[in-house]
KEBATOR-6799 format. One record per atom (N, C-alpha, C): residue in three letters; atom name; residue number from 1; x, y, z. Coordinates in Angstrom, 2 decimals. Each point is the difference from the previous one (the first is absolute). Layout:
N
(pt 'ala', 'CA', NUM, (X, Y, Z))
...
END
This chain:
79
(pt 'unk', 'N', 1, (-7.43, -8.57, 20.76))
(pt 'unk', 'CA', 1, (-0.45, 0.14, -1.37))
(pt 'unk', 'C', 1, (-1.09, -1.04, -0.26))
(pt 'unk', 'N', 2, (-1.07, 0.42, -0.65))
(pt 'unk', 'CA', 2, (-1.07, -0.92, -0.35))
(pt 'unk', 'C', 2, (0.30, -0.64, -1.36))
(pt 'unk', 'N', 3, (-0.75, -1.03, -0.32))
(pt 'unk', 'CA', 3, (0.16, -0.64, -1.31))
(pt 'unk', 'C', 3, (-0.27, 0.99, -1.13))
(pt 'unk', 'N', 4, (-1.03, 0.80, 0.16))
(pt 'unk', 'CA', 4, (-0.34, 1.00, -1.03))
(pt 'unk', 'C', 4, (1.14, 0.99, -0.18))
(pt 'unk', 'N', 5, (0.60, 0.45, 1.08))
(pt 'unk', 'CA', 5, (1.13, 0.92, -0.09))
(pt 'unk', 'C', 5, (1.20, -0.67, -0.66))
(pt 'unk', 'N', 6, (0.21, -1.28, 0.33))
(pt 'unk', 'CA', 6, (1.13, -0.74, -0.59))
(pt 'unk', 'C', 6, (-0.18, -0.12, -1.51))
(pt 'unk', 'N', 7, (-1.19, -0.36, -0.43))
(pt 'unk', 'CA', 7, (-0.27, -0.16, -1.42))
(pt 'unk', 'C', 7, (0.18, 1.33, -0.74))
(pt 'unk', 'N', 8, (-0.36, 1.09, 0.66))
(pt 'unk', 'CA', 8, (0.10, 1.32, -0.62))
(pt 'unk', 'C', 8, (1.44, 0.42, -0.29))
(pt 'unk', 'N', 9, (0.97, -0.57, 0.71))
(pt 'unk', 'CA', 9, (1.40, 0.41, -0.20))
(pt 'unk', 'C', 9, (0.85, -1.06, -0.70))
(pt 'unk', 'N', 10, (-0.63, -1.07, -0.47))
(pt 'unk', 'CA', 10, (0.79, -1.07, -0.62))
(pt 'unk', 'C', 10, (0.74, 0.46, -1.25))
(pt 'unk', 'N', 11, (-0.62, 0.85, -0.80))
(pt 'unk', 'CA', 11, (0.68, 0.50, -1.19))
(pt 'unk', 'C', 11, (1.27, 0.75, 0.38))
(pt 'unk', 'N', 12, (-0.10, 0.89, 0.98))
(pt 'unk', 'CA', 12, (1.18, 0.74, 0.47))
(pt 'unk', 'C', 12, (1.04, -0.96, 0.58))
(pt 'unk', 'N', 13, (-0.46, -1.03, 0.67))
(pt 'unk', 'CA', 13, (0.91, -1.00, 0.57))
(pt 'unk', 'C', 13, (0.78, -0.70, -1.11))
(pt 'unk', 'N', 14, (-0.70, -0.41, -1.04))
(pt 'unk', 'CA', 14, (0.68, -0.70, -1.10))
(pt 'unk', 'C', 14, (0.87, 0.93, -0.82))
(pt 'unk', 'N', 15, (-0.32, 1.27, -0.01))
(pt 'unk', 'CA', 15, (0.82, 0.99, -0.71))
(pt 'unk', 'C', 15, (1.16, 0.49, 0.88))
(pt 'unk', 'N', 16, (0.05, -0.48, 1.24))
(pt 'unk', 'CA', 16, (1.03, 0.35, 0.98))
(pt 'unk', 'C', 16, (0.05, 1.51, 0.23))
(pt 'unk', 'N', 17, (-1.19, 0.58, 0.23))
(pt 'unk', 'CA', 17, (-0.05, 1.45, 0.26))
(pt 'unk', 'C', 17, (-0.74, 0.32, 1.29))
(pt 'unk', 'N', 18, (-0.25, -1.02, 0.82))
(pt 'unk', 'CA', 18, (-0.64, 0.25, 1.30))
(pt 'unk', 'C', 18, (1.00, 0.66, 0.94))
(pt 'unk', 'N', 19, (-0.50, 0.92, 0.79))
(pt 'unk', 'CA', 19, (0.85, 0.59, 1.03))
(pt 'unk', 'C', 19, (0.32, -1.03, 1.07))
(pt 'unk', 'N', 20, (1.00, 0.26, 0.83))
(pt 'unk', 'CA', 20, (0.43, -0.98, 0.99))
(pt 'unk', 'C', 20, (-1.08, -0.40, 1.00))
(pt 'unk', 'N', 21, (-0.82, 0.95, 0.44))
(pt 'unk', 'CA', 21, (-1.05, -0.32, 0.96))
(pt 'unk', 'C', 21, (-1.07, -0.89, -0.63))
(pt 'unk', 'N', 22, (-0.43, 0.37, -1.20))
(pt 'unk', 'CA', 22, (-1.01, -0.79, -0.70))
(pt 'unk', 'C', 22, (0.53, -1.39, -0.34))
(pt 'unk', 'N', 23, (1.26, -0.07, -0.39))
(pt 'unk', 'CA', 23, (0.63, -1.29, -0.32))
(pt 'unk', 'C', 23, (0.02, -0.90, 1.23))
(pt 'unk', 'N', 24, (0.40, 0.54, 1.11))
(pt 'unk', 'CA', 24, (0.06, -0.79, 1.24))
(pt 'unk', 'C', 24, (-1.41, -0.47, 0.40))
(pt 'unk', 'N', 25, (-0.96, 0.89, -0.13))
(pt 'unk', 'CA', 25, (-1.37, -0.34, 0.36))
(pt 'unk', 'C', 25, (-0.55, -1.10, -0.91))
(pt 'unk', 'N', 26, (0.25, 0.12, -1.30))
(pt 'unk', 'CA', 26, (-0.47, -1.02, -0.94))
(pt 'unk', 'C', 26, (0.68, -1.34, 0.26))
(pt 'unk', 'N', 27, (1.30, 0.02, 0.18))
(pt 'unk', 'CA', 27, (0.72, -1.26, 0.24))
(pt 'unk', 'C', 27, (-0.47, -0.67, 1.29))
(pt 'unk', 'N', 28, (-0.29, 0.80, 1.00))
(pt 'unk', 'CA', 28, (-0.53, -0.56, 1.25))
(pt 'unk', 'C', 28, (-1.37, -0.64, -0.25))
(pt 'unk', 'N', 29, (-0.83, 0.69, -0.75))
(pt 'unk', 'CA', 29, (-1.32, -0.53, -0.33))
(pt 'unk', 'C', 29, (0.14, -1.31, -0.78))
(pt 'unk', 'N', 30, (0.88, -0.02, -0.98))
(pt 'unk', 'CA', 30, (0.16, -1.20, -0.83))
(pt 'unk', 'C', 30, (0.50, -1.20, 0.80))
(pt 'unk', 'N', 31, (0.77, 0.24, 1.05))
(pt 'unk', 'CA', 31, (0.49, -1.11, 0.84))
(pt 'unk', 'C', 31, (-1.14, -0.75, 0.68))
(pt 'unk', 'N', 32, (-1.09, 0.73, 0.28))
(pt 'unk', 'CA', 32, (-1.11, -0.58, 0.76))
(pt 'unk', 'C', 32, (-1.27, -0.19, -0.82))
(pt 'unk', 'N', 33, (0.04, 0.18, -1.33))
(pt 'unk', 'CA', 33, (-1.23, -0.04, -0.78))
(pt 'unk', 'C', 33, (0.19, -0.83, -1.28))
(pt 'unk', 'N', 34, (-0.18, -1.31, 0.10))
(pt 'unk', 'CA', 34, (0.14, -0.85, -1.19))
(pt 'unk', 'C', 34, (-0.90, 0.42, -1.18))
(pt 'unk', 'N', 35, (-1.23, 0.47, 0.23))
(pt 'unk', 'CA', 35, (-0.80, 0.42, -1.16))
(pt 'unk', 'C', 35, (0.63, 1.18, -0.76))
(pt 'unk', 'N', 36, (0.62, 0.93, 0.71))
(pt 'unk', 'CA', 36, (0.65, 1.13, -0.68))
(pt 'unk', 'C', 36, (1.27, -0.46, -0.73))
(pt 'unk', 'N', 37, (0.69, -0.96, 0.56))
(pt 'unk', 'CA', 37, (1.17, -0.56, -0.69))
(pt 'unk', 'C', 37, (-0.45, -0.67, -1.30))
(pt 'unk', 'N', 38, (-1.09, -0.74, 0.07))
(pt 'unk', 'CA', 38, (-0.54, -0.64, -1.21))
(pt 'unk', 'C', 38, (-0.42, 1.06, -1.02))
(pt 'unk', 'N', 39, (-0.64, 1.06, 0.47))
(pt 'unk', 'CA', 39, (-0.41, 1.09, -0.89))
(pt 'unk', 'C', 39, (1.22, 0.64, -0.63))
(pt 'unk', 'N', 40, (1.04, 0.26, 0.78))
(pt 'unk', 'CA', 40, (1.24, 0.58, -0.51))
(pt 'unk', 'C', 40, (0.61, -0.89, -1.07))
(pt 'unk', 'N', 41, (0.06, -1.29, 0.25))
(pt 'unk', 'CA', 41, (0.58, -0.92, -0.98))
(pt 'unk', 'C', 41, (-0.80, -0.02, -1.30))
(pt 'unk', 'N', 42, (-1.32, 0.02, 0.13))
(pt 'unk', 'CA', 42, (-0.86, 0.03, -1.19))
(pt 'unk', 'C', 42, (0.17, 1.31, -0.74))
(pt 'unk', 'N', 43, (0.05, 1.09, 0.73))
(pt 'unk', 'CA', 43, (0.17, 1.33, -0.61))
(pt 'unk', 'C', 43, (1.34, 0.08, -0.72))
(pt 'unk', 'N', 44, (1.05, -0.48, 0.64))
(pt 'unk', 'CA', 44, (1.34, 0.02, -0.59))
(pt 'unk', 'C', 44, (0.01, -0.81, -1.31))
(pt 'unk', 'N', 45, (-0.61, -1.19, 0.04))
(pt 'unk', 'CA', 45, (-0.02, -0.85, -1.19))
(pt 'unk', 'C', 45, (-0.84, 0.64, -1.11))
(pt 'unk', 'N', 46, (-1.10, 0.62, 0.35))
(pt 'unk', 'CA', 46, (-0.83, 0.68, -0.99))
(pt 'unk', 'C', 46, (0.77, 1.11, -0.69))
(pt 'unk', 'N', 47, (0.75, 0.77, 0.77))
(pt 'unk', 'CA', 47, (0.83, 1.06, -0.59))
(pt 'unk', 'C', 47, (1.05, -0.58, -0.95))
(pt 'unk', 'N', 48, (0.60, -1.12, 0.39))
(pt 'unk', 'CA', 48, (1.01, -0.63, -0.85))
(pt 'unk', 'C', 48, (-0.61, -0.47, -1.32))
(pt 'unk', 'N', 49, (-1.15, -0.63, 0.09))
(pt 'unk', 'CA', 49, (-0.67, -0.49, -1.21))
(pt 'unk', 'C', 49, (-0.41, 1.17, -0.89))
(pt 'unk', 'N', 50, (-0.58, 1.02, 0.59))
(pt 'unk', 'CA', 50, (-0.44, 1.16, -0.78))
(pt 'unk', 'C', 50, (1.18, 0.70, -0.67))
(pt 'unk', 'N', 51, (1.13, 0.04, 0.67))
(pt 'unk', 'CA', 51, (1.18, 0.66, -0.57))
(pt 'unk', 'C', 51, (0.54, -0.77, -1.20))
(pt 'unk', 'N', 52, (-0.25, -1.30, -0.02))
(pt 'unk', 'CA', 52, (0.51, -0.82, -1.09))
(pt 'unk', 'C', 52, (-0.90, -0.08, -1.21))
(pt 'unk', 'N', 53, (-1.16, 0.61, 0.07))
(pt 'unk', 'CA', 53, (-0.94, -0.05, -1.12))
(pt 'unk', 'C', 53, (0.54, 0.87, -1.14))
(pt 'unk', 'N', 54, (-0.10, -0.54, -1.19))
(pt 'unk', 'CA', 54, (0.42, 0.77, -1.17))
(pt 'unk', 'C', 54, (-0.99, 1.13, -0.23))
(pt 'unk', 'N', 55, (0.51, 1.19, 0.03))
(pt 'unk', 'CA', 55, (-0.85, 1.16, -0.22))
(pt 'unk', 'C', 55, (0.02, 0.35, -1.49))
(pt 'unk', 'N', 56, (-1.16, 0.35, -0.50))
(pt 'unk', 'CA', 56, (-0.13, 0.37, -1.40))
(pt 'unk', 'C', 56, (-0.18, 1.50, -0.06))
(pt 'unk', 'N', 57, (0.79, 0.64, -0.83))
(pt 'unk', 'CA', 57, (-0.11, 1.45, -0.15))
(pt 'unk', 'C', 57, (-1.27, 0.34, -0.76))
(pt 'unk', 'N', 58, (-0.65, 1.06, 0.44))
(pt 'unk', 'CA', 58, (-1.21, 0.46, -0.67))
(pt 'unk', 'C', 58, (0.41, 0.64, -1.33))
(pt 'unk', 'N', 59, (-0.66, -0.36, -1.08))
(pt 'unk', 'CA', 59, (0.33, 0.62, -1.29))
(pt 'unk', 'C', 59, (-0.23, 1.51, 0.04))
(pt 'unk', 'N', 60, (0.81, 0.74, -0.73))
(pt 'unk', 'CA', 60, (-0.09, 1.46, 0.00))
(pt 'unk', 'C', 60, (-1.38, 0.49, -0.40))
(pt 'unk', 'N', 61, (-0.62, -0.64, -0.97))
(pt 'unk', 'CA', 61, (-1.33, 0.42, -0.43))
(pt 'unk', 'C', 61, (-1.01, -0.11, 1.15))
(pt 'unk', 'N', 62, (0.11, -1.06, 0.76))
(pt 'unk', 'CA', 62, (-0.91, -0.18, 1.13))
(pt 'unk', 'C', 62, (0.28, 1.03, 1.09))
(pt 'unk', 'N', 63, (1.26, 0.31, 0.25))
(pt 'unk', 'CA', 63, (0.34, 1.03, 0.99))
(pt 'unk', 'C', 63, (-0.62, 1.33, -0.40))
(pt 'unk', 'N', 64, (0.12, 0.34, -1.28))
(pt 'unk', 'CA', 64, (-0.55, 1.27, -0.47))
(pt 'unk', 'C', 64, (-1.52, 0.02, 0.13))
(pt 'unk', 'N', 65, (-0.66, -1.09, -0.34))
(pt 'unk', 'CA', 65, (-1.46, -0.06, 0.14))
(pt 'unk', 'C', 65, (-0.41, 0.14, 1.46))
(pt 'unk', 'N', 66, (0.75, -0.64, 0.88))
(pt 'unk', 'CA', 66, (-0.28, 0.10, 1.43))
(pt 'unk', 'C', 66, (0.20, 1.42, 0.50))
(pt 'unk', 'N', 67, (1.06, 0.66, -0.43))
(pt 'unk', 'CA', 67, (0.24, 1.40, 0.39))
(pt 'unk', 'C', 67, (-1.17, 0.89, -0.44))
(pt 'unk', 'N', 68, (-0.41, -0.14, -1.28))
(pt 'unk', 'CA', 68, (-1.10, 0.81, -0.51))
(pt 'unk', 'C', 68, (-1.28, -0.24, 0.79))
(pt 'unk', 'N', 69, (-0.27, -1.27, 0.27))
(pt 'unk', 'CA', 69, (-1.19, -0.36, 0.76))
(pt 'unk', 'C', 69, (0.02, 0.65, 1.38))
(pt 'unk', 'N', 70, (1.12, -0.11, 0.70))
(pt 'unk', 'CA', 70, (0.10, 0.57, 1.35))
(pt 'unk', 'C', 70, (-0.11, 1.52, -0.02))
(pt 'unk', 'N', 71, (0.62, 0.63, -0.97))
(pt 'unk', 'CA', 71, (-0.09, 1.46, -0.10))
(pt 'unk', 'C', 71, (-1.44, 0.42, -0.25))
(pt 'unk', 'N', 72, (-0.69, -0.71, -0.89))
(pt 'unk', 'CA', 72, (-1.40, 0.32, -0.27))
(pt 'unk', 'C', 72, (-0.85, -0.16, 1.27))
(pt 'unk', 'N', 73, (0.24, -1.05, 0.76))
(pt 'unk', 'CA', 73, (-0.76, -0.23, 1.24))
(pt 'unk', 'C', 73, (0.28, 1.10, 1.02))
(pt 'unk', 'N', 74, (1.27, 0.40, 0.12))
(pt 'unk', 'CA', 74, (0.34, 1.06, 0.93))
(pt 'unk', 'C', 74, (-0.66, 1.32, -0.39))
(pt 'unk', 'N', 75, (0.03, 0.30, -1.28))
(pt 'unk', 'CA', 75, (-0.62, 1.25, -0.47))
(pt 'unk', 'C', 75, (-1.51, -0.04, 0.21))
(pt 'unk', 'N', 76, (-0.61, -1.14, -0.22))
(pt 'unk', 'CA', 76, (-1.45, -0.14, 0.17))
(pt 'unk', 'C', 76, (-0.42, 0.16, 1.46))
(pt 'unk', 'N', 77, (0.88, -0.39, 0.91))
(pt 'unk', 'CA', 77, (-0.36, 0.07, 1.42))
(pt 'unk', 'C', 77, (0.46, 1.29, 0.67))
(pt 'unk', 'N', 78, (0.75, 0.84, -0.74))
(pt 'unk', 'CA', 78, (0.49, 1.26, 0.58))
(pt 'unk', 'C', 78, (-1.16, 1.00, 0.09))
(pt 'unk', 'N', 79, (0.02, 0.82, 1.06))
(pt 'unk', 'CA', 79, (-1.09, 0.99, 0.17))
(pt 'unk', 'C', 79, (0.04, 1.09, -1.04))
END
């Protein structure tokens, strides 16, 4: 597994949904690749921080304006 391939499956790895072959390949790669381990740790921490951010609900009026805007754009671009 290359570093690029490892990075591409990190989300699945953290979600614990990698198949057994991919999991074994990633874990083998991580044993021998300190930069990918550092990337994994940074990615994991970023996900934790992002999950803890207080999310603000969009006001209903803004949702409706956004819906109308998108519908108008779709209609304008339709053949």
